[in-house]
DSSP file (Angstrom, degrees, kcal/mol; ACC not computed):
  #  RESIDUE AA STRUCTURE BP1 BP2  ACC     N-H-->O    O-->H-N    N-H-->O    O-->H-N    TCO  KAPPA ALPHA  PHI   PSI    X-CA   Y-CA   Z-CA
    1    1 A M              0   0    0      0, 0.0     2,-0.1     0, 0.0    39,-0.1   0.000 360.0 360.0 360.0 125.8    0.0    0.0    0.0
    2    2 A D     >  -     0   0    0      1,-0.1     4,-2.1     4,-0.0     5,-0.2  -0.361 360.0 -99.1 -87.7 174.0    1.5    3.3   -1.0
    3    3 A I  H  > S+     0   0    0      1,-0.2     4,-2.4     2,-0.2     5,-0.2   0.853 120.7  53.6 -64.2 -36.4    1.1    6.6    0.9
    4    4 A R  H  > S+     0   0    0      2,-0.2     4,-2.5     1,-0.2    -1,-0.2   0.935 109.2  48.0 -64.7 -45.4   -1.7    7.9   -1.4
    5    5 A T  H  > S+     0   0    0      1,-0.2     4,-2.5     2,-0.2    -2,-0.2   0.896 111.4  51.3 -62.5 -39.4   -3.8    4.8   -0.9
    6    6 A L  H  X S+     0   0    0     -4,-2.1     4,-2.8     2,-0.2    -1,-0.2   0.913 108.9  50.5 -62.9 -43.2   -3.3    5.0    2.8
    7    7 A R  H  X S+     0   0    0     -4,-2.4     4,-2.3     2,-0.2    -2,-0.2   0.916 111.3  49.1 -60.5 -43.5   -4.4    8.7    2.8
    8    8 A Y  H  X S+     0   0    0     -4,-2.5     4,-2.3     2,-0.2    -2,-0.2   0.934 112.2  48.4 -60.7 -46.9   -7.5    7.7    0.8
    9    9 A F  H  X S+     0   0    0     -4,-2.5     4,-2.3     1,-0.2    -2,-0.2   0.933 111.8  48.4 -60.3 -47.9   -8.3    4.9    3.3
   10   10 A V  H  X S+     0   0    0     -4,-2.8     4,-2.6     1,-0.2    -1,-0.2   0.900 112.0  49.4 -60.8 -41.8   -7.8    7.1    6.3
   11   11 A E  H  X S+     0   0    0     -4,-2.3     4,-2.8     2,-0.2     6,-0.3   0.884 108.6  52.5 -68.4 -37.3  -10.0    9.8    4.9
   12   12 A V  H  X>S+     0   0    0     -4,-2.3     4,-1.9     2,-0.2     5,-0.8   0.922 111.8  46.9 -62.7 -42.8  -12.8    7.3    4.0
   13   13 A V  H  <5S+     0   0    0     -4,-2.3    -2,-0.2     2,-0.2    -1,-0.2   0.935 113.9  47.8 -64.4 -44.9  -12.7    6.0    7.6
   14   14 A R  H  <5S+     0   0    0     -4,-2.6    -2,-0.2     1,-0.2    -1,-0.2   0.917 120.7  36.0 -60.3 -44.9  -12.8    9.6    9.0
   15   15 A Q  H  <5S-     0   0    0     -4,-2.8    -1,-0.2    -5,-0.2    -2,-0.2   0.674  94.7-141.2 -83.3 -18.1  -15.6   10.7    6.8
   16   16 A Q  T  <5S+     0   0    0     -4,-1.9     2,-0.3    -5,-0.2    -3,-0.2   0.809  75.8  82.6  57.4  31.5  -17.5    7.4    6.9
   17   17 A S     >< -     0   0    0     -5,-0.8     4,-1.9    -6,-0.3     5,-0.2  -0.905  69.3-148.3-164.6 131.0  -18.2    8.0    3.2
   18   18 A F  H  > S+     0   0    0     -2,-0.3     4,-2.4     2,-0.2     5,-0.2   0.902 103.8  52.2 -65.6 -40.0  -16.4    7.5    0.0
   19   19 A T  H  > S+     0   0    0      2,-0.2     4,-2.0     1,-0.2    -1,-0.2   0.932 111.7  43.6 -64.2 -47.8  -18.2   10.5   -1.5
   20   20 A R  H  > S+     0   0    0      2,-0.2     4,-2.1     1,-0.2    -1,-0.2   0.875 113.1  52.7 -66.9 -36.3  -17.3   12.9    1.3
   21   21 A A  H  X S+     0   0    0     -4,-1.9     4,-2.2     2,-0.2    -2,-0.2   0.919 108.0  51.5 -63.1 -43.1  -13.7   11.6    1.4
   22   22 A A  H  X>S+     0   0    0     -4,-2.4     5,-2.2     1,-0.2     4,-0.7   0.908 108.9  50.6 -60.4 -42.0  -13.4   12.2   -2.4
   23   23 A E  H ><5S+     0   0    0     -4,-2.0     3,-0.6     1,-0.2    -1,-0.2   0.907 111.4  47.8 -62.9 -41.7  -14.6   15.8   -1.9
   24   24 A K  H 3<5S+     0   0    0     -4,-2.1    -1,-0.2     1,-0.2    -2,-0.2   0.849 116.2  43.7 -66.7 -34.9  -12.1   16.4    0.9
   25   25 A L  H 3<5S-     0   0    0     -4,-2.2    -1,-0.2    -5,-0.2    -2,-0.2   0.446 108.7-123.2 -92.6  -1.2   -9.2   14.9   -1.2
   26   26 A F  T <<5S+     0   0    0     -4,-0.7     2,-0.3    -3,-0.6    -3,-0.2   0.894  74.5 109.8  59.5  42.9  -10.3   16.7   -4.4
   27   27 A V  S   <S-     0   0    0     -5,-2.2    -1,-0.2    -6,-0.1     2,-0.2  -0.848  74.0 -91.7-133.5 171.8  -10.6   13.4   -6.4
   28   28 A T     >  -     0   0    0     -2,-0.3     4,-1.5     1,-0.1     3,-0.3  -0.517  31.3-118.4 -85.1 157.3  -13.6   11.6   -7.8
   29   29 A Q  H  > S+     0   0    0      1,-0.2     4,-2.3     2,-0.2     5,-0.2   0.892 113.9  55.8 -63.7 -39.5  -15.4    8.9   -5.8
   30   30 A P  H  > S+     0   0    0      0, 0.0     4,-2.7     0, 0.0    -1,-0.2   0.845 102.1  58.6 -61.6 -30.2  -14.5    6.2   -8.4
   31   31 A T  H  > S+     0   0    0     -3,-0.3     4,-2.3     2,-0.2    -2,-0.2   0.938 107.9  44.7 -62.6 -45.4  -10.8    7.0   -8.1
   32   32 A I  H  X S+     0   0    0     -4,-1.5     4,-2.3     2,-0.2    -1,-0.2   0.927 112.8  51.6 -64.7 -43.9  -10.9    6.2   -4.4
   33   33 A S  H  X S+     0   0    0     -4,-2.3     4,-1.1     1,-0.2    -2,-0.2   0.926 111.7  46.7 -59.1 -45.6  -12.9    3.0   -5.0
   34   34 A K  H  X S+     0   0    0     -4,-2.7     4,-1.1     1,-0.2     3,-0.4   0.905 111.1  51.2 -63.8 -42.3  -10.4    1.8   -7.6
   35   35 A M  H  < S+     0   0    0     -4,-2.3     3,-0.3     1,-0.2    -1,-0.2   0.896 112.4  46.0 -63.6 -39.3   -7.4    2.7   -5.4
   36   36 A L  H  < S+     0   0    0     -4,-2.3    -1,-0.2     1,-0.2    -2,-0.2   0.656 108.8  56.4 -81.0 -14.3   -8.8    0.8   -2.4
   37   37 A K  H  < S+     0   0    0     -4,-1.1    -1,-0.2    -3,-0.4    -2,-0.2   0.694  81.1 109.6 -84.3 -21.4   -9.8   -2.3   -4.6
   38   38 A K  S  < S-     0   0    0     -4,-1.1     2,-0.0    -3,-0.3    -3,-0.0  -0.228  82.9-100.9 -57.3 141.1   -6.3   -2.8   -5.9
   39   39 A P        -     0   0    0      0, 0.0     2,-0.3     0, 0.0    -1,-0.1  -0.370  38.8-122.1 -61.7 141.1   -4.6   -5.9   -4.5
   40   40 A R              0   0    0      1,-0.1    -4,-0.0    -3,-0.1    -3,-0.0  -0.600 360.0 360.0 -85.6 146.1   -2.2   -5.1   -1.8
   41   41 A R              0   0    0     -2,-0.3    -1,-0.1     0, 0.0     0, 0.0   0.433 360.0 360.0 -95.1 360.0    1.5   -6.1   -2.1
């Protein structure tokens, strides 16, 4: 897991919402979903 993916994950947990996390991070909701679906190394 890289630092960006970790930031996305933490923000989703904080916001309890993919949509609100995306707004806070200035990315789209599908971007966050895709990043968190990627297999971890």
